[in-house]
N, C-alpha and C positions, 0 to 999 in steps of 0.2 A: 455356605455349602463349599465344602474343598470341591475343589479340581484335578480334573486327571492329569498327570503330570506326560501318562505317556502310554499310548495304548496297542499293542500287538497283540497275540497270544504265545501258549505255551506249549513248547511240541515236544509230546510223552509217545514214544514209538511213533505206531501211524497215528495217533489223536492229536488231533490240535485244536488246544482250547484259548480263543479270543480274551481277552484279559485286557483292564484296567488300569493302573499303576495310580495310588497317590499316595502322599508322604502318609506317614506313620511317624514321625516325632519334628519337637520346629523347637530350635534353637529364642529364648524369651529374653538374649539381651538384651541393657538396653541402648537403645541409638540416639548418635549423637554431630552435632552439625559439627565442624572447623569455623571457627568468628577469626575475626581480626578484631582488638583491642576496645572495638564502636562495639562488638557482636554483630559484623556485619559477614552475614553467609560468603566462605571466599568459593571462586571457585576453576578449577583447573579445565587447564588448556592442554589438548592433546596435540601436545608440541615435540617438533622434530627442529633438534643440534646444529645440525648440517643445513637442514634450508631452511633453516631458520623465520621461521613460519609454522602457521598451526593449520591441523591436519583434518579433512574433512572426514567426515563418518564415514561414507560412501568411497576412500581413499584408502583406508585400511585393508591390512593383509595380515595373514597370521605366517608365522615365519619356524624356523629350525632352525636352531645353533650349532653352525658343525663346528664353527672353532671362534675365536676372538675377533668381532668385530664383525663375522659374516653365518649370512642367515642365506636359507633354503627360503625358495617363496611358495606358500600352498593355495593354489584355488582353489576351489566350493568345487569343483570339476575333480582335483586330487581325490580329494576326499570322496568324492563318489566309485572309484576310479577303484574301490574298495570293495568286490561284492565277499560279504559274508549272512549267510541263516541268521545270523543273530544278529542283526538290523534291523529287524521286527519279530523275531521271534526270540525265547529264551528257549531253548534248544535244552533240556535236560542229556544229563551226559550218567548219569549214578545214581544212586540212592547209597546212605549212611545209615549210621546210628549216631545220631543227635549228641549220644557220649564224643563221637571221633572228632569233635569239630570242636578245638580248643579257645573261648574265649575272644583273646588277643586277635585272630580273625575278624571279627566279627568290627565292622564299619559304619553302615546305617542301614535302619528299615524303609522300608517303605506295606503296604498295602495292597494284593491285587485282590481285584476285581473282579467277579463276568460281564464280560457285555451279554447282550440283552441273548445272542445266539450259543450262548457256549452255559448260560444254567446248569445243564443236565451233566455236562461231561466236567464241568469245573465241581460239582456235587461231589459226583462222585472221587473224582482225582485228593478232592480236600479228608471226603472222608477213610478213602486207601490211605494215606500218608498218617492220620489219623489212629487208625485201627493197628496200621503194622507198627506204628511212634517209629517209624525213620522218617527225614532229611533229602528231601533231593535237590543232590549238585547242578546245579547250570550256568549257561552260558550268556550275555547280553551284550549290547553294545547300547551304550545312552553318553550323549556327549564325547562321540569319538571318542571312548574307550574302550577297549570289551572285557567287560567283567568276571570275574567267577560269584553265581549266586550260591545261596541253598534257602529253598522252598521249602517252607513245614506250616503243618494247620495249627491257628494257633486262632483261640476262642469258633468265632462261626466260620473263619477261613482262612486265608491264606497272608503269610507273609512271607515278603521278600528282604533277604540281607546281604547288602556288600556283602565280601569277603576282602580278603588281601588276600595277593599275590607271595608264594611263601617271599619273594625273595624283596620286599616290601616290607618286610618284619623284618626290625632289627636281633641280631642273635645275641640272644642275652648272653653267652661267655664270652662271647668278647668283653664287656663294662670289666676293668680291673678293678675294678674298687669289691668284684665277689671275689676278687681270688683272697680275701682278708675276713672273711666270714674264722671264727672260732666254734668248740665246742663250746655248749650251752652248759654253765650249772645246775645240777638236778635240785635241788630248793627253786631254783629260780624259775627253771622249767612248771612244777609243779603250781607253783602260784600265779603264772604268767595265763596257764590252763585256765587254774581259777575264776580268773574274773574275765575269761573270755565266757565262762561257764554262765558265770551271775549278770553278764551284758549282755546273752542267748537271748533275742526272741520267740517265742513261736511263730509269730507271722508279723513281717517288715511292715509297717501301716503308711503306705508311703503320702499319703495326705499329708505325713505330717512335717514331710519336707518341704522344704523353698529354701529358696536362696534367699539368703537372711542381707547380705552385701549390699542388692537388685533392690529390695525394699527396704534399708536402713535409703541408702541412694534417693528413692522415688518420695523420702519423707522429705527430703532436707531440700530439692528441687520445688515440690509444692511449697513448701515451706520457706521458699525467696522469691514464691513468685508472690506469696501474700505480703511479702516483705518479714518477716521475721526471721529473727535470728536464733538456728540449734547449737547452744556451745554441745562442746566434742567431751561424752560420758567421760570418767576417769575410772579406769578397770582397775578392779581390789588385784594386787600383786600378791598370787600361795606360792607360799615358799618353798623354796626347791629343796628338793628328797637329795640327801650326800650321799646315795649308791640307787643301784637298782632296782637291787631287793627294799630298801625302804617307800622307793615309790610305786613299787606293787602293793608292796602291801598298805599303804596307804592309800590307793585306790581301788581296794579290795576292802577295804574298814567304809568306805564310799559309797560305795554303789550297795554294798548292802542298809546302809544307814538310808542311804536313800528306796529301796524296796521298800522297806520293811516302813516307813514313813507314805510309800505313796499304797499299802494296803489296810 
């Protein structure tokens, strides 16, 4: 059973909607333990090289670096002095069309569900967003940072998506390699478009996509646990195309053949 990671409310004009927040995604990467050569798990100490001793958890403070080897120590009370409405509330500041938000702004997604006392207001807000085809832009404080967020109707409920601030996005214009782009050949462009068209699906089948690297690594782990040695399979090397045009033509033929075999 998933557990709510945050409780608060959506502030929408004079309307207050009590909500709970759940993670919408999870990373499924394999977790490894650092061992010594004998297979013993290693421990990491919170060590102060100046005091030359291990530091206890209750002694640890948060510090902000202002210059080399100089920090400002912040206490819990310092964080509490920042009085923002958004510490317990998602404050809606406006509504826009979904198309106005470039995908590069999206960072992480969370499900928002109604608290027991806010079901009617939540249902109304969700349906209003759905019918207007708009998303709400707001602000909320999570883990000592005020985030810019987008809220949109998603399936039965609401999805909150944390957005990057504009100054967190590195300007593409500053990448020097992009200044070397060239005008493309019309025949190559036609073949590239044809290849894209052949590889275009009516609907993407998400279930078919899996982390092949992790799956293969799991097989090796299970085999080693059973004392079985797995040998590396040799990959068949494909002949390199002599030119971009040739590469496009060969790719297009392969896709056509694959489609015909599947029919």
